[in-house]
Structure formats: C-alpha cells, structure tokens
C-alpha angles and dihedrals in degrees: 000000000000107000093201090056091046092053092047093051092046099045109009127117123239134043143279117261111219104215095158108109107148143171110346096012095055098078090052091049091050092047091054086050090056099260113122124212091252088067090078135035103193142023093263092059091043093053091045088057095046090048089054088053093049092045090053090052096045096045093046113113086231090065102078137156093240092069103018109064098180144350130219114219135198114235092251090055092049089054094052132074137241116205092342097311129098109264094247092047091050092049095052105031099036103028101022089230117143113239123226129179130220105227106174122102097216135274132315119225115294114265129175091358097308143074120225121199123276115248114284106221116199093016095145091053091047091050092050091050091048092050090050089053092054098257113159103200148349140240130213127177134212126170130227121197100168140013117258140065094339091058091051090050091052093053093044091053093045092055093042092056090037090062089052090053092048089051088056091057098255131114114240123219102213109209118187098166117203109213108245089219094056111131087218099038096138093048091047090051092052090051091045092052091054092047093048093049089052090049097050091043087059094057121104117262092254095049130091134174136191124233127215110196141172113257102265130236089233113059114241092008090144097047092117088057093046088055096040114119092223094052111084094190140343113221130183130225120216091229097193098316115128115255092256093050093044092050091047092052092043093053089059093057108075117216094015118114130198128262098181129171115170092021089057096051095040108133097015116125137177089233095062120104114244089256092053093042094050092046092050092047091046092054091049093048092047094052095045093046091049092052090046093053097048 
C-alpha cells in the first residue's frame, strides 16, 4: 500500500470525485452532459464518449489535488489511458489525486426493504489488476430502503467482501446507501450506525475501512464512526440532493467529506467551450471542497 496515498486519504483536505457511472447509469450521465442516446449505437461507442467526458474533467486545470483528494473510477476507465498514461497513474502522478475503483456489479432484487450487491465474479483477479495499476482502494454500493433484516444483510455482505478487499492490500469504501426518499430514513440510519460500529469493531487492529454514507437526518449522527480508529475516512454521497442542498447538509456534519457524482458534474455539458467548462467545474469543486472542509 502506498503510504503517501494513505496519509493523504487519512488527513488530506478536499473531497472524493465519484466518476464511476457504469452500465445502466452511463446513458443518463451522458444525457445530462448533453449527449443524447442517438449519439452512440453500442456499448463501445458509449464508453468511448463517457471516457472523453471523464478525461475532460480530470485534465481540466480546475481538477487539482489540493481540492480533489481522490477519484473513484469505473473498471473501463481504469483500463484506459489519459495523455498516454493509465488513468490511475495520471491521477496520482500528474494530479496527486488518489485513485479508487468501483468493484460491484450492481444490485440484486430488493428483499426485506434493501438490495444487497449481486455476486462479483473474478473479484480477486480484478483487485490484483487494480493494485498493479496503483489503485489505492475500492468502492461498492448497496441500497437500504427500510430498517430491518434487509439492512443487516447489506452490512454483513459489505464487511464480508470488505475483508476480501483488505486481504488483497486495498482499502474498501463500504457504501450502504440509505434512500433519501425512505419513509423511515431516520430509523434506518440509527440502525445502520449501530451495525457499522459493530462491523468496524470486528476488524483486526491493523485494518481500516472507509465508509460512504447518505447525509443523515440528524447532524453529526456518524461522529463516532468519523472518530473511530478503524475508519480511515467517512465520506458522503449526494444521493439525489442538488449540489446546494448536499453541500449545506454536508457542512453540518463535522469530519465528513463529500464523494459526489451527479452533484459534481451538475451543469457540465459537451457543448461548453473549455473556458465555460473549466469555470463551471471550478465553481462546483470550490463549493464541494468548502463544504467538505468545514
């Protein structure tokens, strides 16, 4: 494990850019970017276009390691290059941004008010490849709609796979997202907090994970996790909130930093000039970094 990356993730200012839309979420991301579905006819063309979008973001002078602590990549992005370097190498050695990799394959059908992850075939091989490319950690997402047995199953699975990722020498970002539209969001978050504390308490003394969580109804609900010795960092997803709302909520949760996706790219389009694009991205990065460093 890269000690410079570890120290930056643990203590660095800024936030984590989530640039990991994949599969079914890619057409929506491209549409928001101003590229309609009739602009591509197959997955190869679609992923070429989304890599152009991500390359434009990452190479922008507004995207810098002083405000952007890390970036989460989709596997296809990790396997591609930016300016002749592998994407993860470019992020770390040119931008000083720590690279992470999304490893989940999407959600299984909802059961008991939650959706665990689908099986992840070939995970050990993917982790080894990511480590060889200089990736620091991983991210995997589940979704919780209601408190109860489904929530417990989500957390159990996240930590089970998290231990596999730790054994491969990478740091997992555990992401049990609570749906912001849940009719029992506050209750689910209380149960989730207890389950996460139990999970991190069960880690070995030399192990640490990261947590990516929905911004809670109760400010500073996750403070015990922020301060926990086996939690490297707690980051927040925007979860469907607008950037302004997400930043406002984030600023009220001390020690939590952003890991925004749609809220980061809000307002960016393929049709913008480089000057317009960079100015829009700069404003987004500035507001998210400010809320993360409150």
